[in-house]
C-alpha positions as CSV (number, residue, x, y, z in Angstrom):
1,M,31.6,10.6,0.6
2,T,34.5,8.5,-0.8
3,R,33.7,5.6,1.5
4,V,29.8,6.0,0.5
5,I,30.7,5.6,-3.0
6,A,33.0,2.7,-2.4
7,F,30.2,0.8,-0.7
8,L,27.9,1.5,-3.6
9,R,30.5,0.5,-6.2
10,R,31.2,-2.7,-4.4
11,D,27.5,-3.7,-4.3
12,L,26.9,-2.6,-7.9
13,L,29.8,-4.8,-9.0
14,L,28.7,-7.7,-7.1
15,Q,25.0,-7.7,-8.3
16,T,25.8,-7.0,-12.0
17,S,28.3,-9.8,-12.1
18,Y,25.3,-12.2,-11.9
19,R,23.6,-10.8,-15.0
20,F,20.8,-13.5,-15.4
21,A,19.5,-13.0,-11.8
22,F,19.8,-9.3,-12.2
23,L,17.4,-9.5,-15.2
24,L,15.1,-12.0,-13.7
25,Q,14.2,-9.5,-11.0
26,F,12.8,-7.1,-13.5
27,A,10.9,-10.1,-15.3
28,G,9.4,-10.7,-11.9
29,V,7.9,-7.2,-11.8
30,F,6.0,-7.8,-14.9
31,F,4.6,-11.2,-14.0
32,N,3.6,-9.8,-10.6
33,M,1.7,-7.1,-12.2
34,L,-0.1,-9.5,-14.5
35,V,-1.3,-11.7,-11.5
36,F,-2.8,-8.8,-9.8
37,Y,-4.2,-7.4,-13.1
38,F,-6.1,-10.5,-13.7
39,L,-7.0,-10.7,-9.9
40,S,-8.5,-7.0,-10.2
41,T,-10.9,-8.2,-12.9
42,M,-12.6,-10.3,-10.2
43,V,-13.0,-7.6,-7.7
44,G,-16.6,-6.7,-7.8
45,A,-18.7,-3.4,-7.0
46,G,-18.7,-4.4,-3.4
47,A,-15.2,-3.3,-3.1
48,T,-15.9,0.2,-4.5
49,S,-16.8,1.8,-1.1
50,Y,-13.6,0.7,0.4
51,L,-11.4,1.9,-2.6
52,E,-13.2,5.2,-3.1
53,P,-10.7,7.2,-1.1
54,Y,-8.1,6.0,-3.6
55,G,-9.8,6.5,-6.8
56,G,-12.0,3.4,-6.9
57,D,-9.8,1.1,-9.0
58,Y,-8.5,-1.9,-7.4
59,F,-5.4,-2.5,-9.7
60,S,-4.1,1.1,-9.2
61,F,-4.6,0.5,-5.4
62,V,-2.6,-2.6,-5.3
63,L,0.0,-1.3,-7.9
64,I,1.2,1.2,-5.4
65,G,1.2,-1.2,-2.7
66,L,3.3,-3.6,-4.7
67,A,5.7,-0.8,-6.0
68,F,6.4,0.8,-2.7
69,A,6.4,-2.4,-0.6
70,G,9.9,-2.9,-1.9
71,Y,11.1,0.0,0.3
72,F,9.7,-1.8,3.3
73,G,11.3,-4.9,2.3
74,V,14.6,-3.3,1.9
75,G,14.3,-1.3,5.2
76,L,13.5,-4.5,7.1
77,N,15.8,-6.9,5.4
78,S,18.8,-5.0,3.8
79,F,20.6,-4.1,6.9
80,S,20.4,-7.4,8.7
81,G,21.1,-9.3,5.6
82,N,24.1,-7.2,4.6
83,L,25.5,-7.5,8.3
84,R,25.0,-11.3,8.1
85,D,27.0,-11.5,4.8
86,A,29.7,-9.2,6.4
87,Q,29.9,-11.7,9.3
88,T,30.1,-14.9,7.1
89,T,32.7,-13.4,4.6
90,G,34.8,-12.0,7.5
91,T,34.7,-8.4,6.3
92,L,32.7,-7.0,9.3
93,E,35.4,-7.0,11.9
94,A,37.9,-5.6,9.3
95,M,35.4,-2.6,8.6
96,L,34.8,-1.8,12.0
97,M,38.5,-1.4,12.8
98,T,38.8,1.3,10.1
99,P,38.4,4.8,10.9
100,T,34.9,4.9,9.1
101,S,32.2,5.7,11.5
102,L,29.8,3.1,12.6
103,R,26.9,5.1,11.0
104,T,28.6,5.4,7.7
105,I,29.1,1.5,7.7
106,I,25.5,0.7,8.5
107,L,23.9,3.2,6.1
108,S,26.1,2.8,3.2
109,S,25.8,-1.0,3.2
110,S,22.1,-0.5,1.9
111,L,22.5,2.2,-0.7
112,Y,22.6,-0.1,-3.6
113,D,19.5,-1.9,-2.3
114,Y,17.5,1.4,-2.1
115,G,18.8,2.5,-5.5
116,F,17.6,-0.7,-7.1
117,V,14.2,-0.8,-5.4
118,T,13.8,2.8,-6.7
119,L,14.4,1.7,-10.2
120,Q,12.0,-1.1,-9.7
121,V,9.3,1.4,-8.5
122,F,9.7,3.4,-11.7
123,V,9.3,0.1,-13.7
124,Y,6.0,-0.6,-11.9
125,L,4.7,2.8,-12.4
126,I,5.8,3.0,-16.1
127,L,4.3,-0.2,-17.0
128,G,1.2,0.5,-15.1
129,V,0.5,3.6,-17.0
130,L,1.6,2.4,-20.4
131,L,0.1,-1.2,-20.5
132,F,-2.5,-1.3,-17.8
133,D,-4.0,2.3,-18.3
134,V,-3.3,3.3,-14.6
135,Q,-4.1,7.1,-14.0
136,L,-1.5,8.8,-12.0
137,T,-2.9,12.3,-11.2
138,G,0.0,12.8,-8.8
139,N,0.9,15.3,-6.1
140,I,4.7,14.6,-6.7
141,P,6.1,16.9,-4.1
142,A,3.9,15.2,-1.5
143,A,4.8,11.8,-2.7
144,L,8.6,12.4,-2.5
145,L,8.2,13.8,1.0
146,I,6.3,10.7,2.1
147,L,8.9,8.5,0.5
148,V,11.7,10.2,2.3
149,L,9.9,9.8,5.7
150,T,9.0,6.2,4.8
151,I,12.6,5.4,4.1
152,I,13.9,6.8,7.3
153,S,11.3,5.1,9.5
154,M,11.8,1.9,7.8
155,T,15.5,2.2,7.9
156,A,15.3,2.8,11.6
157,I,13.4,-0.6,12.1
158,G,15.8,-2.4,9.9
159,I,18.9,-1.0,12.0
160,V,17.1,-2.5,15.1
161,A,16.9,-5.8,13.3
162,A,20.4,-5.7,12.3
163,S,21.2,-5.1,16.1
164,F,19.6,-8.5,16.9
165,I,21.7,-10.2,14.2
166,M,24.8,-8.6,15.6
167,V,24.2,-10.2,19.1
168,L,22.0,-13.2,18.4
169,K,23.6,-13.9,14.9
170,R,20.4,-15.9,13.8
171,G,16.8,-15.6,14.8
172,D,16.0,-11.9,14.3
173,P,12.5,-11.2,15.8
174,V,12.1,-7.8,14.5
175,T,12.3,-8.8,10.8
176,W,10.0,-11.8,11.5
177,L,7.4,-9.6,13.3
178,F,7.3,-6.8,10.9
179,N,7.3,-8.9,7.7
180,S,4.5,-11.0,9.1
181,I,2.2,-8.2,10.4
182,G,3.2,-5.6,7.9
183,L,1.5,-7.6,5.1
184,L,-1.4,-8.4,7.1
185,L,-2.1,-5.1,8.7
186,G,-0.3,-2.4,6.5
187,G,-2.8,-2.3,3.7
188,V,-0.4,-3.6,0.8
189,Y,-3.0,-5.7,-1.0
190,Y,-6.2,-4.5,0.5
191,P,-7.5,-1.3,2.2
192,V,-7.2,-1.2,6.0
193,S,-10.7,-0.3,6.3
194,V,-11.9,-3.9,5.4
195,M,-10.4,-5.2,8.7
196,P,-12.1,-5.3,12.0
197,D,-11.8,-2.2,14.1
198,W,-9.4,-3.8,16.6
199,L,-7.0,-4.8,13.8
200,Q,-7.3,-1.4,12.3
201,A,-6.1,0.1,15.6
202,L,-3.1,-2.2,15.6
203,S,-2.3,-1.1,12.1
204,R,-1.8,2.4,13.3
205,L,1.2,1.3,15.2
206,L,2.9,0.7,11.9
207,P,4.6,3.3,9.7
208,V,3.9,1.3,6.7
209,T,0.0,2.0,7.2
210,Y,0.4,5.7,7.0
211,A,3.0,5.7,4.3
212,L,0.9,3.6,1.8
213,D,-2.4,5.4,2.5
214,A,-0.7,8.8,2.0
215,M,1.2,7.7,-1.1
216,R,-1.9,6.2,-2.8
217,R,-4.0,9.4,-2.1
218,A,-1.1,11.6,-3.1
219,L,-0.4,9.6,-6.6
220,L,-4.1,8.4,-7.4
221,T,-6.3,11.3,-6.2
222,G,-3.8,14.2,-6.1
223,A,-4.6,14.9,-2.5
224,T,-3.2,18.2,-1.2
225,F,-0.6,18.5,1.6
226,Q,-3.3,19.7,3.9
227,E,-5.3,16.5,3.3
228,L,-2.2,14.4,3.7
229,M,-1.1,16.1,6.9
230,P,-2.2,13.6,9.5
231,D,-0.4,10.8,7.8
232,I,2.7,13.0,7.1
233,V,2.7,14.0,10.9
234,A,2.5,10.4,12.1
235,L,5.4,9.5,9.7
236,V,7.4,12.4,11.2
237,V,6.8,11.2,14.7
238,F,8.0,7.7,13.8
239,C,11.3,9.1,12.2
240,I,12.1,11.4,15.2
241,V,11.5,8.6,17.7
242,L,12.9,5.5,15.7
243,A,16.0,7.1,14.0
244,P,18.0,8.1,17.1
245,L,16.9,5.1,19.1
246,S,17.9,2.6,16.4
247,L,21.5,4.0,16.1
248,F,21.8,3.9,19.8
249,I,20.6,0.3,20.0
250,F,23.1,-0.7,17.1
251,R,25.9,1.0,18.8
252,Q,25.1,-0.9,22.0
253,A,24.9,-4.2,20.0
254,V,28.4,-3.6,18.5
255,Y,29.8,-2.8,22.1
256,R,28.4,-6.0,23.4
257,A,29.7,-8.1,20.6
258,K,33.1,-6.6,21.0
259,V,33.0,-7.3,24.8
260,D,31.8,-10.9,24.2
261,G,34.5,-11.3,21.5
262,S,31.8,-12.5,19.2
263,L,32.0,-9.8,16.6
264,A,33.1,-12.0,13.8
265,H,31.2,-15.1,14.8
266,F,28.3,-16.3,12.8
């Protein structure tokens, strides 16, 4: 726990030392919401049938997508980004030579990022309720469970991306692939149901699809655990498969980098 706190303290000191950039990130939240609020006024009655499972309001729908998409971004980019920073600053090899376990190093490196995006989510939701009259009926226990499962599954994908950075140094295909298709197929900005059937089938291969669908129904319609169970079960399966697999892949990537003598190269 002392090592975990040390990672968190290091990242907090680093980020808050750039105060203006820190504050600009919250200003971006507000302007991002304004863009989609005005866009929502253009969405006509034709979209109602697609939005009905989520309460029928487009702005509320996209607000949840905007807020929780941050977790997907952190999961995909944080581990590989932090690993790249550690390579370029020369701290990676030093950390791996300490008694700290590989799992502690890779997971602790993104604690600050997850904490910050959680703060952003609260800002999104609070502004949505206070300024834009978003109605959150809220099955909070279900939403928290979905959030935990989402973080685990996206973290696993991010660790796989970091494994490619460890070996290839640049050109991580996992982050590129999931960043590209996640926004297209995951239902961040529009319901998955508007897409052709074959794209909907592909979207079911992504944890983000189940996470956003379940999160919206939990927060916007108050769906019960029983109603959310298909999405929850899908997320559990992603976690069970991806979490141990990602740690195994990362361990093999570190081993290969050590054998090749390229651990500190970038």
